[in-house]
C-alpha positions as CSV (number, residue, x, y, z in Angstrom):
1,X,-8.2,-10.6,35.4
2,X,-10.6,-11.6,32.6
3,X,-9.5,-15.3,32.2
4,X,-12.5,-16.7,33.9
5,X,-14.8,-14.7,31.6
6,X,-12.9,-15.9,28.6
7,X,-13.1,-19.5,29.7
8,X,-16.9,-19.1,30.2
9,X,-17.4,-18.0,26.6
10,X,-15.1,-20.9,25.3
11,X,-17.0,-23.4,27.4
12,X,-20.3,-22.2,25.9
13,X,-19.0,-23.1,22.5
14,X,-18.1,-26.6,23.8
15,X,-14.4,-26.1,24.0
16,X,-12.5,-27.9,26.9
17,X,-9.9,-25.6,28.1
18,X,-6.9,-25.7,30.5
19,X,-5.3,-22.5,32.0
20,X,-1.6,-22.0,32.6
21,X,-0.5,-18.7,34.2
22,X,3.0,-17.4,33.7
23,X,4.8,-16.9,36.9
24,X,8.1,-15.4,35.6
25,X,9.6,-13.8,32.6
26,X,10.3,-16.2,29.8
27,X,8.0,-18.9,31.1
28,X,5.4,-18.2,28.3
29,X,7.7,-19.6,25.7
30,X,8.2,-22.7,27.8
31,X,4.5,-23.2,28.4
32,X,3.9,-23.0,24.6
33,X,6.5,-25.6,24.0
34,X,4.9,-27.9,26.4
35,X,1.4,-27.3,25.0
36,X,2.7,-28.0,21.5
37,X,4.4,-31.2,22.5
38,X,1.2,-32.4,24.2
39,X,-0.7,-31.8,20.9
40,X,-3.3,-29.3,22.0
41,X,-5.6,-28.4,19.1
42,X,-5.5,-24.7,19.9
43,X,-3.2,-22.7,22.2
44,X,-4.4,-19.2,23.2
45,X,-2.2,-16.4,24.4
46,X,-3.9,-13.6,26.5
47,X,-1.6,-10.7,26.5
48,X,0.2,-8.3,24.2
49,X,2.3,-8.9,21.1
50,X,5.3,-10.2,23.2
51,X,3.1,-12.9,24.6
52,X,2.0,-13.9,21.1
53,X,5.6,-13.9,19.9
54,X,6.6,-16.3,22.8
55,X,3.6,-18.5,21.9
56,X,4.7,-18.8,18.2
57,X,8.3,-19.4,19.1
58,X,7.5,-22.0,21.5
59,X,5.2,-23.7,19.0
60,X,7.9,-23.7,16.3
61,X,10.7,-25.0,18.5
62,X,8.4,-27.9,19.5
63,X,7.4,-28.5,15.8
64,X,3.8,-28.0,16.9
65,X,1.1,-28.6,14.3
66,X,-1.8,-27.0,16.3
67,X,-3.4,-23.5,15.8
68,X,-2.4,-20.5,17.9
69,X,-4.7,-17.6,18.8
70,X,-4.4,-14.3,20.4
71,X,-6.8,-12.4,22.8
72,X,-5.6,-8.9,23.3
73,X,-4.4,-8.0,26.9
74,X,-1.3,-5.9,26.3
75,X,-0.5,-2.3,25.5
76,X,-0.4,-2.2,21.7
77,X,-1.9,-5.5,20.5
78,X,-0.7,-4.8,16.9
79,X,-1.6,-8.3,15.6
80,X,-5.1,-8.3,17.3
81,X,-5.8,-4.9,15.7
82,X,-4.5,-6.1,12.3
83,X,-7.1,-9.0,12.2
84,X,-9.9,-6.8,13.7
85,X,-10.0,-8.7,16.9
86,X,-12.2,-6.8,19.5
87,X,-10.2,-5.3,22.4
88,X,-12.8,-6.3,25.0
89,X,-11.7,-9.9,26.2
90,X,-15.3,-11.2,26.3
91,X,-16.0,-9.9,22.8
92,X,-12.6,-11.3,21.6
93,X,-13.5,-14.6,23.0
94,X,-16.9,-14.6,21.1
95,X,-14.9,-13.7,17.9
96,X,-12.5,-16.5,18.6
97,X,-15.0,-19.2,18.8
98,X,-16.1,-18.1,15.3
99,X,-12.6,-18.0,13.9
100,X,-10.9,-20.0,11.3
101,X,-7.2,-21.2,11.0
102,X,-5.2,-19.2,8.4
103,X,-1.8,-20.2,7.2
104,X,0.8,-17.5,7.4
105,X,4.5,-16.9,7.1
106,X,7.1,-16.1,9.8
107,X,10.3,-14.3,9.7
108,X,13.4,-16.0,11.2
109,X,16.3,-14.2,12.7
110,X,19.7,-15.4,13.9
111,X,23.1,-13.7,14.6
112,X,25.7,-15.7,12.6
113,X,28.8,-13.9,13.6
114,X,30.8,-11.1,15.3
115,X,33.5,-9.1,13.6
116,X,35.7,-6.2,14.8
117,X,35.4,-3.0,12.8
118,X,39.2,-3.1,12.2
119,X,38.9,-6.6,10.7
120,X,35.8,-5.9,8.7
121,X,36.3,-5.6,4.9
122,X,34.9,-2.8,2.9
123,X,32.8,-5.2,0.9
124,X,31.3,-8.7,1.6
125,X,32.2,-11.6,-0.5
126,X,29.3,-13.3,-2.3
127,X,28.0,-16.4,-0.6
128,X,28.9,-19.7,-2.0
129,X,26.7,-20.9,-4.8
130,X,24.0,-23.2,-3.3
131,X,25.9,-23.8,-0.1
132,X,25.1,-22.7,3.3
133,X,27.4,-22.3,6.2
134,X,27.1,-24.7,9.1
135,X,24.9,-23.2,11.7
136,X,25.1,-23.7,15.5
137,X,22.1,-25.1,17.4
138,X,19.9,-22.0,18.4
139,X,18.6,-21.5,21.8
140,X,14.9,-22.4,22.4
141,X,14.8,-19.7,25.1
142,X,15.4,-16.9,22.6
143,X,13.0,-15.2,20.2
144,X,14.2,-16.3,16.8
145,X,10.9,-16.2,15.0
146,X,8.7,-13.1,14.3
147,X,5.3,-12.4,13.1
148,X,5.3,-8.6,12.9
149,X,8.7,-7.1,12.6
150,X,12.2,-6.8,14.0
151,X,13.3,-3.1,14.6
152,X,17.0,-2.2,15.0
153,X,17.7,1.4,16.2
154,X,15.4,4.1,17.4
155,X,12.3,2.0,18.1
156,X,14.3,-0.8,19.9
157,X,15.9,1.9,22.0
158,X,12.4,3.2,22.9
159,X,11.2,-0.3,23.8
160,X,14.2,-0.9,25.9
161,X,13.8,2.4,27.8
162,X,10.1,2.7,28.1
163,X,8.8,2.9,31.6
164,X,6.6,-0.1,32.3
165,X,4.5,1.7,35.0
166,X,3.9,4.5,32.5
167,X,3.0,2.0,29.7
168,X,0.5,0.3,32.0
169,X,-1.0,3.7,33.0
170,X,-1.1,5.6,29.6
171,X,-1.0,2.8,27.1
172,X,0.2,3.5,23.6
173,X,1.0,7.2,24.5
174,X,4.1,5.9,26.3
175,X,5.5,5.1,23.0
176,X,5.3,8.7,21.8
177,X,6.7,9.9,25.1
178,X,9.7,7.5,24.9
179,X,10.3,8.6,21.3
180,X,10.4,12.2,22.3
181,X,12.8,11.3,25.1
182,X,15.2,9.1,23.1
183,X,15.3,11.0,19.8
184,X,17.8,13.7,20.9
185,X,20.3,11.0,22.1
186,X,20.1,8.9,19.1
187,X,22.8,8.9,16.3
188,X,22.9,7.3,12.9
189,X,24.8,4.0,12.6
190,X,26.3,2.1,9.7
191,X,24.5,-0.8,8.0
192,X,25.7,-3.2,5.4
193,X,22.8,-5.1,3.6
194,X,23.2,-8.2,1.5
195,X,20.2,-9.8,-0.2
196,X,20.4,-13.4,-1.6
197,X,18.2,-15.7,-3.4
198,X,17.2,-19.2,-2.3
199,X,20.5,-20.7,-3.8
200,X,22.7,-18.2,-1.9
201,X,23.5,-15.9,-4.9
202,X,23.9,-12.3,-4.0
203,X,21.3,-10.2,-5.9
204,X,21.6,-6.9,-4.1
205,X,23.9,-4.9,-1.8
206,X,23.5,-1.6,0.1
207,X,25.7,0.3,2.5
208,X,25.1,3.5,4.4
209,X,24.1,5.3,7.7
210,X,20.6,4.8,9.0
211,X,18.5,5.9,12.0
212,X,16.4,2.7,11.9
213,X,16.2,-0.6,10.2
214,X,13.0,-2.7,10.0
215,X,12.6,-6.2,8.8
216,X,8.8,-6.8,8.7
217,X,6.1,-9.4,7.9
218,X,3.0,-7.4,8.9
219,X,3.0,-3.7,8.0
220,X,2.0,-2.2,11.4
221,X,4.2,-1.2,14.2
222,X,3.2,0.2,17.7
223,X,-0.4,0.0,16.7
224,X,-0.3,2.8,14.2
225,X,2.9,3.2,12.3
226,X,2.6,1.9,8.7
227,X,6.0,0.6,7.9
228,X,5.3,-1.3,4.6
229,X,1.8,-1.1,3.2
230,X,2.5,-3.6,0.4
231,X,3.5,-6.6,2.7
232,X,1.1,-9.4,3.4
233,X,1.1,-12.1,6.1
234,X,1.1,-15.0,3.5
235,X,3.1,-13.6,0.5
236,X,6.3,-15.6,1.5
237,X,8.4,-12.4,1.5
238,X,10.2,-10.1,4.0
239,X,10.2,-6.4,3.7
240,X,13.2,-4.2,4.8
241,X,12.8,-0.6,5.4
242,X,15.8,1.6,6.1
243,X,15.3,5.1,7.4
244,X,18.4,6.8,6.0
245,X,20.5,9.5,7.6
246,X,20.5,12.3,5.0
247,X,21.3,15.5,6.9
248,X,19.7,17.1,9.9
249,X,16.7,18.7,8.1
250,X,15.6,15.4,6.6
251,X,16.2,13.6,9.9
252,X,13.8,16.0,11.7
253,X,11.4,15.4,8.8
254,X,11.5,11.6,9.4
255,X,10.9,12.1,13.1
256,X,7.9,14.3,12.4
257,X,6.5,11.9,9.9
258,X,6.8,8.9,12.3
259,X,5.4,10.8,15.4
260,X,2.6,12.7,13.5
261,X,1.6,10.9,10.4
262,X,2.6,7.5,11.7
263,X,4.4,6.4,8.6
264,X,8.0,6.9,7.3
265,X,8.6,9.6,4.7
266,X,8.9,7.4,1.6
267,X,11.1,10.1,-0.2
268,X,14.1,9.5,2.0
269,X,13.5,5.8,3.0
270,X,15.1,2.8,1.2
271,X,13.1,-0.4,0.6
272,X,13.8,-4.0,-0.2
273,X,11.7,-7.1,-0.4
274,X,12.8,-10.7,-0.8
275,X,13.3,-13.9,1.1
276,X,16.8,-13.8,2.5
277,X,18.7,-10.8,3.9
278,X,21.9,-10.2,6.0
279,X,22.5,-7.0,7.9
280,X,25.9,-6.2,9.5
281,X,25.2,-3.7,12.3
282,X,27.3,-2.4,15.4
283,X,26.7,-4.6,18.5
284,X,25.8,-1.5,20.5
285,X,22.6,-0.9,18.6
286,X,19.4,-2.0,20.3
287,X,17.1,-4.6,18.7
288,X,13.5,-5.5,19.4
289,X,11.5,-8.6,18.1
290,X,7.8,-8.1,17.8
291,X,7.9,-5.3,20.4
292,X,10.2,-7.1,22.9
293,X,13.7,-6.0,23.5
294,X,16.3,-8.7,22.7
295,X,20.0,-8.6,23.5
296,X,22.4,-9.2,20.6
297,X,24.4,-11.7,22.7
298,X,21.3,-13.8,23.2
299,X,21.2,-14.4,19.4
300,X,24.9,-15.1,18.9
301,X,26.5,-18.5,19.0
302,X,27.9,-19.3,22.4
303,X,31.4,-19.1,21.2
304,X,30.9,-15.4,20.5
305,X,28.6,-14.4,23.3
306,X,31.5,-14.1,25.8
307,X,33.5,-12.1,23.4
308,X,30.6,-9.5,23.3
309,X,29.9,-9.6,27.0
310,X,33.6,-8.9,27.8
311,X,34.0,-6.1,25.3
312,X,34.6,-2.6,26.9
313,X,33.5,-1.0,23.6
314,X,30.6,-2.8,21.7
315,X,30.6,-0.1,19.1
316,X,33.8,-1.5,17.7
317,X,32.1,-4.9,17.1
318,X,29.8,-5.7,14.2
319,X,27.1,-8.3,14.4
320,X,25.9,-10.2,11.4
321,X,22.2,-10.7,11.5
322,X,20.6,-13.1,9.1
323,X,16.9,-13.0,8.1
324,X,14.8,-15.7,6.4
325,X,11.2,-15.9,5.3
326,X,9.6,-19.1,6.5
327,X,6.4,-19.4,4.2
328,X,3.4,-21.2,5.7
329,X,5.1,-21.8,8.9
330,X,2.1,-22.1,11.2
331,X,-1.7,-21.6,11.4
332,X,-3.2,-18.7,13.4
333,X,-6.9,-18.3,14.3
334,X,-8.5,-15.2,12.6
335,X,-12.1,-14.0,13.0
336,X,-14.3,-15.4,10.3
337,X,-15.6,-12.1,9.7
338,X,-12.2,-10.6,8.8
339,X,-12.0,-9.4,5.1
340,X,-9.1,-6.9,5.3
341,X,-6.0,-6.7,3.1
342,X,-3.7,-8.7,5.4
343,X,-3.8,-11.9,3.4
344,X,-3.2,-12.5,-0.3
345,X,-5.2,-15.7,-0.2
346,X,-8.9,-15.3,0.7
347,X,-10.6,-17.7,3.1
348,X,-13.3,-20.0,2.0
349,X,-16.6,-18.6,3.1
350,X,-19.6,-20.7,3.9
351,X,-22.9,-19.1,2.7
352,X,-25.0,-20.0,5.6
353,X,-27.2,-17.6,7.4
354,X,-27.8,-17.9,11.1
355,X,-31.5,-18.7,10.6
356,X,-30.5,-21.7,8.4
357,X,-28.0,-22.8,10.9
358,X,-30.4,-22.6,13.8
359,X,-34.1,-23.0,12.7
360,X,-36.9,-21.7,14.9
361,X,-37.7,-24.2,17.6
362,X,-41.0,-26.0,16.8
363,X,-42.6,-26.2,20.3
364,X,-45.9,-25.6,22.0
365,X,-46.6,-22.0,23.1
366,X,-44.6,-21.3,26.2
367,X,-45.0,-19.0,29.0
368,X,-42.2,-16.4,29.6
369,X,-40.0,-16.9,32.7
370,X,-41.8,-15.7,35.8
371,X,-40.9,-12.1,36.7
372,X,-40.4,-13.1,40.4
373,X,-37.5,-15.3,39.5
374,X,-35.1,-13.4,37.2
375,X,-32.3,-12.5,39.6
376,X,-32.0,-15.6,41.7
377,X,-29.6,-18.4,41.2
378,X,-31.4,-20.7,43.6
379,X,-33.7,-23.3,42.1
380,X,-37.4,-22.9,43.1
381,X,-39.2,-26.3,43.8
382,X,-42.0,-25.1,41.5
383,X,-39.6,-24.3,38.8
384,X,-36.6,-26.5,38.1
385,X,-34.8,-24.0,35.8
386,X,-33.9,-20.6,37.4
387,X,-33.9,-17.4,35.3
388,X,-31.1,-14.9,34.9
389,X,-31.5,-11.3,34.0
390,X,-28.5,-10.7,31.6
391,X,-27.1,-7.4,30.4
392,X,-25.8,-8.2,26.9
393,X,-22.1,-7.8,26.0
394,X,-22.2,-9.4,22.6
395,X,-23.5,-12.5,20.7
396,X,-22.2,-14.9,18.0
397,X,-23.3,-17.9,15.9
398,X,-20.2,-20.1,15.6
399,X,-20.2,-22.4,12.7
400,X,-20.0,-26.1,13.6
401,X,-21.7,-29.5,13.6
402,X,-24.1,-28.5,16.3
403,X,-25.5,-25.0,15.4
404,X,-25.7,-22.7,18.4
405,X,-25.9,-19.0,19.3
406,X,-23.9,-17.7,22.3
407,X,-24.9,-14.6,24.1
408,X,-22.4,-13.3,26.7
409,X,-23.5,-10.8,29.2
410,X,-23.3,-9.5,32.8
411,X,-25.4,-10.9,35.6
412,X,-25.8,-9.2,39.0
413,X,-26.4,-11.3,42.0
414,X,-29.1,-9.9,44.2
415,X,-27.7,-10.9,47.6
416,X,-24.2,-9.7,47.1
417,X,-24.3,-7.2,44.1
418,X,-21.5,-9.2,42.6
419,X,-21.3,-9.0,38.9
420,X,-20.4,-12.2,36.9
421,X,-20.1,-12.7,33.2
422,X,-22.3,-15.6,32.0
423,X,-22.7,-17.1,28.5
424,X,-26.1,-18.2,27.4
425,X,-25.9,-21.2,25.0
426,X,-29.0,-21.5,22.6
427,X,-29.6,-24.4,20.5
428,X,-32.5,-25.7,18.3
429,X,-34.5,-26.7,21.2
430,X,-34.3,-23.3,22.9
431,X,-37.5,-21.2,22.9
432,X,-36.8,-17.6,22.0
433,X,-39.6,-15.1,22.8
434,X,-40.2,-11.5,22.2
435,X,-41.5,-9.0,24.8
436,X,-45.1,-10.1,24.1
437,X,-44.2,-13.8,24.7
438,X,-44.4,-14.8,21.0
439,X,-41.9,-17.1,19.4
440,X,-39.3,-15.4,17.2
441,X,-36.3,-16.6,15.3
442,X,-33.1,-17.4,17.3
443,X,-31.3,-15.3,14.8
444,X,-32.9,-12.2,16.5
445,X,-30.4,-12.8,19.3
446,X,-27.7,-11.8,16.9
447,X,-29.1,-8.3,16.5
448,X,-28.9,-7.6,20.2
449,X,-27.0,-4.4,21.1
450,X,-24.6,-4.2,24.0
451,X,-26.5,-3.1,27.1
452,X,-29.8,-4.7,26.1
453,X,-31.3,-7.1,28.5
454,X,-32.5,-10.7,28.1
455,X,-34.1,-13.1,30.5
456,X,-32.5,-16.6,30.2
457,X,-34.0,-19.6,31.8
458,X,-31.9,-22.8,32.2
459,X,-29.3,-24.7,34.1
460,X,-26.1,-22.9,34.9
461,X,-22.8,-24.9,34.9
462,X,-19.7,-24.3,37.0
463,X,-18.0,-22.5,34.1
464,X,-20.9,-20.0,34.1
465,X,-22.7,-21.4,30.9
466,X,-26.5,-21.2,31.0
467,X,-27.9,-24.1,28.9
468,X,-31.0,-22.1,27.9
469,X,-34.4,-23.7,27.6
470,X,-36.0,-20.3,27.0
471,X,-34.8,-16.8,26.3
472,X,-37.0,-13.7,26.4
473,X,-36.1,-10.3,25.1
474,X,-36.7,-8.0,28.0
475,X,-36.1,-4.6,26.3
């Protein structure tokens, strides 16, 4: 459990944090709603993509205006990888304290109706011009919003039948193993797609059999599969990818492409992009939202939930899924260093070097911390500030009104051999010395490599933050 280590880094940045631990399935969504209603500036999820999805759904249901953030702690961590967030939780916390809020879109999913195959018409009637049907109030305990993608078919079946113990043991490899297991039992299923504009006018239709249907916002799935390279997190669009059933040889080709090249074969895949889509699909087909399995009946209006639950043959029932793009729906913290292709709109960069942020402390020549003190937490009467021998994990210079540098690292207690993660807070009054005891720029600390050692002198708080008065480069 790395939560105390994460809190230590956040405390070093001056952030006041409260921790809430999930005790049962579904509670994350409720905790997120509570945090949004209490108007926290930032709500952080520590987990996988499912945790992040619950966080954003809870925030949207509570009409929260704060920023949400993600520290990777799950199996795939697709979003964290997409924004280049480090996998190590301490390094991720360092990146988070130097992040910036980015506006991005969400997709919204709801099941609007249930129809028997016998009653279904061969073609849909166009939606009324400019008119929308009356919608029932959606449950705030269900995942209606998505940041990554909704998958219907093979991938959802893999998610639903993936062994959790195996996932925790082998990580993303469990996805490939589940794919190999589920593929022989999968069969194509019929899909009717209808695309409409903002006024409800039908602008495109498609019918056919598919193995998989994706509706995505961010192009990556399961950490590697590139669904739609052209999509962006802030382009206001949804991207629909249909892996069509075009004979056994092409089906094998699609499976090989997915499992080896980690992308669909574009020659036999159908694509759409727009803001509003409806898909009519058999109720027996599995569905996943941002990597979490969702039951079709959980998305349906209450009047039709019981009909599906009481059905002996869900293959004879069709569910109408409706997807909408919600532009600029919320703000998500993204590392300030991110410069990848995920966003159309670039962030404003401040051209300020670490040395300009934190000038060299102008103090009298200082003695380095005494070598007899470095691994003791107890204060010596002759020296008010103890010294700590820190093995560096990482460092960051977060932008803010009070320029600081934070160095996170491991400290080993002499008496118990217990290893604790501490965060050294360096400000303009901190002396930074090289091995010869000479003053150097505080920016030197940003060049430290993982595993190097520093000697930090200063008072340690209960959160594990050392308010450094002097830092010496030990190697």
